[in-house]
N, C-alpha and C positions, 0 to 999 in steps of 0.2 A: 263761282263756278271756277276759278283757277282750283284751288281745293279741289275741289271734285275728279279734275285733268291730272292734279300729281297722287291723287290718292288712286283710280287706275292704273296712273301710268306705275305708281309701286305695283299692284299687286299684277301686273303685267310684266314687268318683270322679273320677281318671287316665283310665278307659274313660270314662266321660261328656264329660271337657274334648277328651278324644280324638273322639270323636264330636260334640263342639261346635266345635271346629278345624277338622275336615273337611267339615263342614256349613259353615263360610263359606269353606275355599278352595274348594268345587265353585262358590258362588254367584259368587263374586266369577272363576272362569274362566268361567263362562255370561257372563258383561256385559263379558266379553275376545277373548267371538265364539268360545272352543274350542270344536269340535263332542264330541259324550256320547262318542264310540270314545275322543276327545284325553281329556277329563276322567276316563274312569278310568282308562284307563291313567298319569296323572299322581299320582291318588289311591291305586292300588296302589306307584306307587311310593315315595312319598311314606309309605303307613303300613309298608312293609318296612323303609323307614331310619327310622322311629319306633322300628319292633320293635328291628333293632339295637344303636340308641342303647341303649333299656333295658336289652335284654338284655346290654348291654358297660359300663354306667354303673352301672345298678341305681336311675334315675331317668327321668323324665319328662323329655322335650327341648323345653323351649319357645322356643328360638331357633336359628338356626342359625352353626355356628361355624367358620371356615374350616378349622382343622386336626381338628375332628371328618370332616369331609368330605372329607379330602383319607385322614384312617384308613380312610373307609370305603370309598371308589377303591379302597385297597390290598383292602382285606378280597375285593370284589368281582372282583378281580382274581386275587390269592396263594392267598384261601380256596372262591369262588365258580366262579372258573376262568369269568368271562363274559368273553364274546368285545365286543370293541370297539366295536359297535353298538348291546349291552344297555347295555353300561357308559353312551357317550352318551347314551340314551334316559332313563335315571336321572338325570342328572346335570343334562338339559333340564327334566326336571318338578321337581329343586329348585331348579333356576334360578327358575320359574314360583312355587316355594314361596315364596322370600325375596323373591321380589317381591310376592310377597300380604304376610307380614310387614313389609315394608317401607308398604307402603299403610295397614297397618291399626296403625302405628307402634309395631309388636310392636320393630322394630330398626331401625337406621338407616343401615345400607353392604349393597352386597353383596359375598357373602364368595364365590361362584363364579363365575368366568370363562368368557367363550367359546375363552378358549387353554385351556382344562381338557379341553373336549374332547380324546379321541384321532383322532388325523388315521390316515386307512384311506384306504388303496390304492384304487382303484377296479381294480374286479372286470372285466376283458375277457369275459368267459365269460358269454353271457344266462344269466338265472336261472329260463329255463324248464325243467321236469324230466322232463314228460310228453310222447307224441309224439300223433300225430292218430289216430292208431290206436287206441292207448287213452283217449282222449277221448270217439270215435265208440263205442268196444263199453259206454265207462260210459253215454254217454247212448240206447244200446238198452235197455240194461237197466232204466234210471229207465223208459223210454218201456214195457217189458214188466210193467215192475209195478202198469203203468194209473193211475198217481193223474197225471193232468192240468196239474194246479198243480204240484207238485212236477217234471215234462216240463218244464212253460213256463220255470220259472223256471234250470232247469240249461242250458237252450237262450239263455235270455239271456245268463249266464254268461260261456256257452261262445262265442258268437258278437255279444259288447257289447266284452265284456271291461272290462263293471261290478263297480265296487266290490260287495258281497253289501249292507254296511248303505246305499247306492245304490239298488240294485233294490228293497228291501223297502221303504223310503219314497218310491216310485210312488204314483202315485194317480189316481184314473181318469180323471180330464181333463189328465195329463201325458201322455197318447200317442196319436196316431192312426194306426190304421194302415192307414187308407187312403192316406196320404202316407207313410207306415214311416218316424215319429220318433215320438224320446222326450226328453222334457226334462228333464233332471237339475236339481234347484230346491237340491237337499244334496250337494251335489260335496264334494270335501275345500278346507276354507278357504270352503268355502261360496258357491262358483265354480257358479255354472249354464252347463250347455253343453246342445246338441244332439247325440245320439246315434242311429243310422241301423239302422233294422234291417230284416234279409233274410228270405226267402221263409220258411226254416228258423223263426225266430222267431214270424214271423207266423201261420203254420199253426197251433204250439205253443201260440200265444197263443186264436186265436180256439176251438181249441175247450175250454184252460182257460175262458172266459167263458160257452161255455154249458154248466159246470159249478157256475160260482161263485156262484151264486145259493143253492145247496146246501147251503153252510155256512153254521151258526148265524147267524154277526155281518153276513154279508154286506151285507144289508138296511141297515143303519145304516153298516156301514164306507164310507170315502171313497179305503181303499189299496186298491191291485190286489191283492196279495196278504192271504189273507183264514187266518184256522184256525177251527178250533171252537169256540177258548175266546176267543180276543182278534179285534180289532178290524183289528190290525199283525198279519203272518206274525214269529216272534222268530227268530232266525238262530241260536238253539239247535237249533232244531227244523232246519231247512237242514242247520244240522252233523251231526244224525244222521241225515239222510237220506245223505251225502257218505258218514259210515262206514261207512252201512249197504250201499252198491254198489261199494264202492275203498277200499281202505286208502292207497292213492299220490292220488288226488285232492283237490283242498281246492277253495272258491271261489276262495282265490287265487291258486292255482295254474291257475285256467281264465283268469283274467285272463293271467297269466305267457302260457298257451299262444295265447291269442289276437290279441296284442300279437307273439308270432312266427311264427303264422298269417298273421298279416293281412299283414301283412311280406314273407314268404315268394309271397302270393297277388299281391302288387302292388300295394298300397293304399306310400304316399309315407310318409317320416317324419313328416312334419305332421298327414296323413290317422288315423294312428292316435293322433298325440299327442291330437289333438282326442277321437278317440272313448273313448280311456280315462281324459282327462283329468291328463293329464301335466302339469306344472304348466311343468316344466324341459326342454325336449328331449333332453341328455344322457342322461334318465330312459329315451328310448324307446331310442336309441342301441345302447343295450345288449343292445335283441334284434335287431338287425345281426348279431350276434358266432353262433357255434358255442356249443351246450351243452358243458359242462364233457367229456363223453364222448367228442363229438365231437373238440376240443381234446387229449383225451388220444392219440386215436386217430393225429393231423395232430402229434400232438411225437414217436409212432414211428416216423414217416418221415425225421424227420431224422437 
């Protein structure tokens, strides 16, 4: 009985230390200017590493050791069968945690190097996986559901290329339907940019704004998109809307679609990069290439 009490006490202390460590790392990342989504990703990756460590060695991880990290990468490659992009993301998270441990004097050296990142050959196929007719059919299904808020959101994503986090962060004074412009203040890397709105978006937004006041929290909210319970709409709600009307189209796929569609309709690479908020023009250039299906057809012509 006493043994079980001691064991439970040890587990409780371990969980408490883990929560404290996560809270401190969270605060450190905020001070470094990381976005909410980046912080969530780093904490998720860190907790996965800590769980692997405890499962492997039967004790709590108190510092990072290079050999352990290399063993973890081998585990991700050969047991979990993770791809290079996923592994690099986890290594990036652990590098930030390594920096945090040095900052808090837990350890004094970096044990994860930039050279540890797995080199990935650039793909020359467009990442777009949905066609224009599929997007139009999706938009029509949302329209016919008669929820004007949802239709305004999907129209905004499809015809501006915004990230879902950016769309949900828009406040009422961030856009002007007369000038057809919207200022994105919470872009990736906290970069601000101006996005242009076409007539499809403006019409959908006007219809939604007529009904916005009917939402319970609308009067006290400064956000454009509100819900019945909260001052701002949560991305999980938007994801449910997408799943309801399509098994293929996601908010991120609409972003890919916008980039390809905009280039095909005559926008320049730089114009698309500005609209979508790409910090690297090479990202935009990917959308000038055919998708994998078209690329395979071309290969059959050889």
